[in-house]
C-alpha positions in Angstrom: 3.8 -7.9 -11.0 3.8 -4.5 -9.3 2.3 -4.3 -5.8 -0.9 -2.7 -4.9 -0.1 0.9 -3.8 -2.5 2.1 -1.0 -2.7 5.7 0.0 -3.5 5.9 3.7 -5.4 9.2 4.4 -5.7 8.5 8.1 -6.8 11.6 10.0 -5.6 14.2 7.5 -9.0 14.8 6.0 -10.1 17.3 8.7 -13.7 16.1 8.4 -13.9 18.1 5.1 -15.6 16.1 2.3 -14.0 18.3 -0.4 -10.6 17.7 1.1 -11.3 13.9 1.2 -12.3 13.9 -2.4 -9.2 15.9 -3.2 -7.2 13.1 -1.5 -8.7 10.6 -3.9 -7.9 12.8 -6.9 -4.3 13.4 -5.7 -3.7 9.7 -5.0 -4.9 8.7 -8.4 -2.7 11.3 -10.1 0.3 10.1 -8.0 -0.2 6.5 -9.2 -1.9 4.8 -6.2 -4.3 2.0 -6.8 -6.3 2.4 -3.7 -7.3 4.9 -1.1 -7.9 4.1 2.6 -9.6 6.1 5.3 -10.3 5.2 9.0 -13.7 5.0 10.7 -13.5 5.4 14.4 -15.4 7.1 17.3 -13.2 8.3 20.1 -15.6 7.0 22.7 -15.3 3.5 21.2 -11.5 3.8 20.6 -10.2 4.6 24.0 -11.2 3.4 27.4 -13.2 5.9 29.5 -10.5 5.9 32.1 -8.1 7.4 29.5 -10.6 9.8 28.1 -11.5 11.1 31.6 -7.8 12.0 32.2 -6.6 13.1 28.8 -7.8 16.1 26.8 -5.4 15.1 24.1 -7.3 11.9 23.5 -10.7 13.5 23.8 -9.7 16.1 21.2 -9.3 13.4 18.6 -13.1 13.6 18.1 -12.1 16.3 15.5 -10.4 13.5 13.5 -13.5 11.3 13.2 -14.6 10.6 9.6 -18.4 11.3 9.2 -20.2 8.2 8.0 -22.1 10.4 5.5 -18.8 10.9 3.7 -18.4 7.2 2.9 -20.6 7.0 -0.2 -19.2 10.1 -2.0 -15.7 9.0 -1.3 -16.4 5.5 -2.6 -18.0 6.9 -5.6 -15.1 9.2 -6.4 -12.7 6.2 -6.1 -14.8 4.3 -8.6 -14.7 7.2 -11.0 -10.9 7.3 -10.7 -10.6 3.5 -11.2 -9.3 3.0 -7.7 -10.4 0.7 -4.9 -11.8 2.1 -1.7 -11.0 0.8 1.8 -11.5 1.9 5.3 -10.3 0.6 8.7 -13.2 -0.1 11.2 -12.3 0.6 14.8 -15.6 -0.4 16.4 -17.8 -3.4 15.6 -20.7 -1.6 14.1 -18.3 0.2 11.7 -18.0 -3.2 9.9 -21.6 -3.0 9.0 -21.5 0.7 8.2 -18.6 0.2 5.8 -19.9 -3.0 4.1 -21.9 -1.3 1.3 -18.9 0.9 0.3 -15.5 -0.8 0.8 -13.8 -3.1 -1.7 -11.8 -4.5 1.2 -11.4 -4.0 4.9 -8.2 -3.0 6.6 -7.3 -4.0 10.2 -4.9 -1.7 12.0 -1.9 -2.9 14.0 -3.5 -1.8 17.2 -6.5 -4.0 16.6 -4.5 -7.1 15.7 -5.5 -8.9 18.9 -9.2 -8.1 18.7 -10.6 -11.3 17.2 -14.2 -10.3 17.5 -13.5 -7.6 15.0 -11.7 -10.1 12.7 -14.7 -12.4 12.8 -17.1 -9.6 11.9 -15.0 -8.6 9.0 -14.4 -12.1 7.7 -18.1 -12.9 7.8 -18.8 -10.1 5.2 -17.0 -12.2 2.7 -14.8 -9.3 1.5 -11.0 -9.3 1.2 -9.1 -8.1 4.2 -5.6 -6.6 4.8 -4.1 -6.6 8.2 -1.1 -4.7 9.6 1.2 -6.2 12.1 3.2 -3.5 13.8 4.4 -4.5 17.3 3.2 -8.0 16.8 4.8 -11.4 17.3 4.5 -14.2 14.8 2.2 -16.1 17.2 -0.2 -13.1 17.3 -0.1 -12.8 13.5 -0.8 -16.4 12.9 -3.8 -16.3 15.4 -5.3 -13.4 13.5 -4.9 -15.0 10.1 -6.4 -18.3 11.4 -9.4 -16.4 12.9 -10.0 -14.7 9.6 -9.8 -18.1 7.7 -12.0 -19.9 10.1 -14.7 -17.2 9.6 -14.7 -17.2 5.9 -12.3 -14.5 4.8 -11.8 -15.3 1.1 -8.7 -13.2 0.5 -6.1 -12.2 3.2 -3.1 -10.0 2.9 -0.7 -9.3 5.8 1.4 -6.2 5.9 4.6 -6.3 7.8 4.8 -3.0 9.7 6.8 -1.0 12.2 4.5 1.1 14.3 6.7 4.1 14.9 5.9 7.4 13.4 8.3 7.8 11.6 10.1 4.5 11.8 13.9 4.3 11.5 14.8 2.7 8.1 17.4 0.5 9.7 14.7 -1.0 12.0 12.5 -2.0 9.1 13.4 -5.7 9.4 12.1 -6.4 5.9 13.2 -10.0 6.1 10.1 -10.5 8.2 8.1 -10.3 5.0 9.3 -13.7 4.0 9.0 -15.1 7.6 5.3 -14.1 7.6 4.7 -15.5 4.1 6.2 -18.9 5.1 4.3 -19.0 8.4 0.9 -18.0 7.1 0.8 -18.9 3.4 -0.9 -15.6 2.5 0.1 -12.6 0.5 2.4 -10.3 2.4 3.3 -6.6 1.9 4.8 -3.7 3.7 3.1 -0.8 5.5 5.7 1.9 5.4 6.3 4.7 8.0 10.0 5.3 7.1 9.4 7.6 4.1 12.5 6.0 2.6 12.3 5.2 -1.1 15.1 2.7 -0.6 13.1 0.8 1.9 10.0 0.7 -0.3 12.0 -0.5 -3.3 13.8 -3.1 -1.3 10.5 -4.4 0.1 9.1 -4.7 -3.5 12.1 -5.9 -5.5 13.9 -8.1 -3.0 11.1 -9.4 -0.7 8.2 -9.4 -3.3 5.9 -7.3 -1.2 2.4 -7.7 -2.8 1.1 -4.4 -1.4 2.6 -1.2 -0.2 0.7 1.1 2.1 1.9 4.7 2.5 0.6 7.6 4.5 -0.4 10.6 2.4 -1.1 14.3 3.0 -2.2 16.9 0.5 -0.4 20.0 1.5 1.5 19.6 4.8 -1.5 20.9 6.9 -3.0 17.5 7.8 -3.2 16.5 11.5 -0.5 13.8 11.1 1.9 15.4 8.7 4.0 17.0 11.5 5.0 13.6 12.9 7.1 13.0 9.8 5.7 9.7 8.3 3.4 11.2 5.6 4.3 11.7 2.0 3.1 14.6 -0.2 1.8 13.6 -3.6 4.6 15.2 -5.5 7.2 13.4 -3.4 5.7 9.9 -3.7 4.7 10.0 -7.4 8.2 9.5 -8.7 8.8 6.6 -6.3 5.7 4.8 -7.5 6.7 5.4 -11.1 10.2 4.1 -10.5 8.9 0.9 -8.9 6.4 0.3 -11.7 9.0 1.1 -14.4 11.4 -1.6 -12.9 8.7 -4.2 -13.6 8.5 -3.3 -17.2 12.2 -4.4 -17.5 11.4 -8.0 -16.6 10.4 -9.1 -20.1 9.5 -12.7 -21.0 12.7 -14.4 -20.1 13.2 -15.8 -23.6 16.6 -14.7 -24.9 16.4 -13.2 -28.3 17.1 -9.8 -29.8 14.6 -7.2 -28.7 13.3 -4.5 -31.1 15.8 -1.8 -29.8 18.7 -4.1 -30.8 17.6 -5.0 -34.3 19.2 -2.1 -36.2 22.7 -3.1 -34.9 22.5 -6.8 -35.4 24.3 -6.7 -38.8 26.9 -4.4 -37.5 28.4 -7.1 -35.4 31.8 -8.6 -36.4 31.6 -10.9 -39.4 32.7 -14.4 -38.3 34.9 -14.7 -41.4 37.3 -11.9 -40.6 36.3 -10.4 -37.2 35.6 -7.0 -38.7 32.4 -5.0 -38.5 29.8 -5.0 -40.1 28.8 -8.2 -41.9 30.4 -8.4 -45.3 27.1 -8.0 -47.2 26.5 -4.7 -45.4 29.9 -3.3 -46.3 29.2 -3.8 -50.0 26.2 -1.5 -50.1 26.8 0.8 -47.1 27.2 4.6 -47.6 27.4 7.2 -44.9 24.1 8.8 -43.9 
C-alpha cells in the first residue's frame, strides 16, 4: 500500500496562524496525508552557554510555534481529513501536545533523550522517530525505550541529517537494516529533494512513511537551505508514487477489462490468422 506522506512545516510558519492554516490546505491539495509542526522554546532547546555566545541561536525565538495555534491547526487538519503531528522539543511540550496530535514525532537530534521518549510513550499515542546521524545501537535503544514504556505503534524513519542531503549518500539500504533489527515499520525522512530517491525508498525498500519538508512560497525561514519542496513541485511526485500502486492489481492472471475488446482478434488456433473465424464471418469495417 502507498506510504503515509507527511508534510514537515518546521519553522516556515513565521508564527502566523493564517500561514500555518494555509500550509494545511496546501499540503492536502498536494496529496499529503499528514502535516507536522515543531514545538520548541529556544531556552529549552539550546544550552545557556550557547545562547550567551550566539545571537544566531537566540534569534530562533522568532521560529517558535505559539501553543495557542495548536488547536486551530489540529482542527483544520481534521477538516481536511489529515492527521496532525508535532515534534516536542521539551518535556512539558508532550503534555501540551497530547490533546491535539494524532501521533508524536521525535527529531533526530533528540534520538538519545530517553526521558523524552518515555514521556511520549506513556501517552499511549503512536510515535515516529527520525534517525539522522544515528548508529544502529542508538536506534535500537530508542525503540526499546518506547516499547518498555507502552508505545503502541512505532515507526522509525531512516534519515540523513544534512540540509540538503546528497542523493548518493542516502544509503536507502539502511531501511531494511533498521526493519530487521527493530521489527517495526520503517520509512524515509527526505532532505534530498530527489524524486528518484523518494520513489526508490517506496518501491524498492517498502518505506511505510515519507516525510518531506514543505514551504508555501519560497519565503519560509528554511527554504533557502535547499531541502524544502514547494506544493506545486511535490504534488506530481506524490501522484506518481500513488499511481504506481494502482498498477499492482490482484496477482491473479486473467484478462483485464481494457483487454477484452481484443481477445477475439487473436490468431485463430486452426490457421494462425487473425481474428477468430467466427469474428471474420460477421465483421465489417467501422
